[in-house]
C-alpha positions, 0 to 999 in steps of 0.5 A: 179731884176736878169739880164743875157745878150743876149748872155747867154740865150738859143736859142728859148727862148724869150726876149721883146724889146719895139715897140712904147712903148710897150713890144713885145716878139722876139724869140732868134733865134741864137747867132754869126749870120753869123759870117763870114759876122759879126764877133762874137758877134751878136745875132739874134732875130726874131718877136714871131709874124707877125707885119702886112700883106703887100706887098712884092714889088708893082711893083711885081718883086722880087727884095728884095734890093728894095722892098716895104717890105725892104723899111718899115722895115728899115724905119717905123718899125725901127723907132718903136724901142727905140732909145737906141735899134736903136743906138746899132743894127746897120746893119747885112750882110747876104746872098740873091738872088737880083733877077728880073732874077739875081739869083746869090746868094751875100750879102745884108746889112740892120738893119731890114730884113726877114728870107730867106726860108733856115733859116726856114729850106726850100729847093727847085730847084727854092730856092737859099741856103741863109744861114743855117737853124736855129736851131729853124726852125721847131718852126720859120715856123709857123707864127701867126699874132692876134692869128692864123697862117698866111702866113709868107713873106721870103726874098727869090725870086722864082729864075725861075721867076721875079714876085714871092718869096717864102713864109710859109704857115699857116701850115709852108709849102713852097710856091711861090706867087706874089710879090704884093701880101700880106703875114705876115711880120716878122721883123727880126734883130741882137743885140749885144750879151752883152745887158742887159736882165732883169728877165721879158726878157725884154731887155737894153742897159746898160753901166757897172760901172767903177771903178778907184783907187789910184793904176793902176789896175793890178799893184803890191803894194809891201812889206806892213808892217803896214796898208794902204789906197787902195782908189778907186772911182765908176762911172756909166754912166746910174746913176743905183743904184751900188753894190761893192764888195771887196775881198782878196783873193777871199774871200768876205770882204764886200758889200755895195751900193756905192754912185757914184763918192765918194772915198772909202776904201778897208776896209781889209788892213786899219791900224784897219783891216791890223793885221788880214791879214797873212803874204805872197802874196795876192790880192785885188779885186773890183767888182761893179754892176749895177744890170745889168752887172759887172764892170771890176774887179779892182785888184791889188797885195801885199805882208804882211811881218810883222816881229815884233809886240807889244801887250799891254792892251788897259786899266789896270787891277785895284787891290784892294791892293798892286801888289806885284807878277805877272806871264804871259804865252805867247801862240803861237810858236815863233822861238828860235831866236826870240828877245822878250821883255816883260815889265811889271808895278804895277802902271800903272795909275801914270803919269810915271809908272815903267815898270820892265823886266819881260822877263827872267821870262817869259821866264823860266815860274817863278813868276815875284816879284815887285821891285816897292812898290808905287802907287800914284794913286792906284795899276793897272797892265799892260804890255808891250810885243814887239816879232820881228823875229831872224836873221832866219827871221823865222816867229812866232804867238802868239794866245793868252796871259794868266795870273794871280797877286796879 
């Protein structure tokens, strides 16, 4: 299932959260909501439709902090949300006017709250500026309930009276009403922008996988002349299925499904594969993904410096008759000061093969005539090539070895 994060969703796109186990749509109303009060990384979500119709304040005073709707939002309504969402929603600071005769704008902190009239794009001489208009105010000013447009309460008091609060009518127009009256309740709250959003829009609290390894992340393993084992384990607090990707110099080498807690070995640098890595500086990176988020990358560096090579045939080449002469051609680029030795044998299957030095012949391009004339287990050909850098420390390569014998 494809995933993104809440912070990557476009403003006024919708996501889904569960209320009493049922998925309900919410608008992404603003990223980094009131950063001066809450810091960065909080995303404001607003219920797409009103939850119900209810009274603003039972005592008919426009004091939002003690209102019936504020008590309901942060009690009954909040408890409808999943426990893991409640755990990460925390509280949010926002601008509000205390009301009931106090018209000085200040701040309030709540888990769930109503939008202000200002945030819904409204202005009036008896309306304090509480925050700024949301990007989607023109959409948000129209609220539905049970499929039809309805009035919606704001948290803003009418500053010229003590018993009235601002609401938006079914056409999105600014109106004032008695606090003891009823209007649409439209919950809003903020969530961490790092929360995961699945491709169906559902929001979930997720812990990204964690990778721990035999080397400290970010460390330099130094110079390596032979293959080595870089081991690591993958953990996931949620127990999700985790896909692991291994990169050499940011080129993907392997993808597999991890067994959580099991020791894994980075395959590209094991003895079996190390010869495929070129000399020079390299970066190894491991990233794990649980279908919702990537782990922090586990990265180390090393420098490969191999100054010698040995090449032989895995199995001798059989001959029907005595092998008396051979020729070998090395294709590649070897520095003039490279130290090269080539040994050849025509009785490779014997318990103690006779190895003859054919280096000079091969360097000159001449045939090598075997001195050995016997083969207890039948004539068979093999060679052993050893090459190393000379005093200049200049590297080279061998791309292929060809030849013939008779």
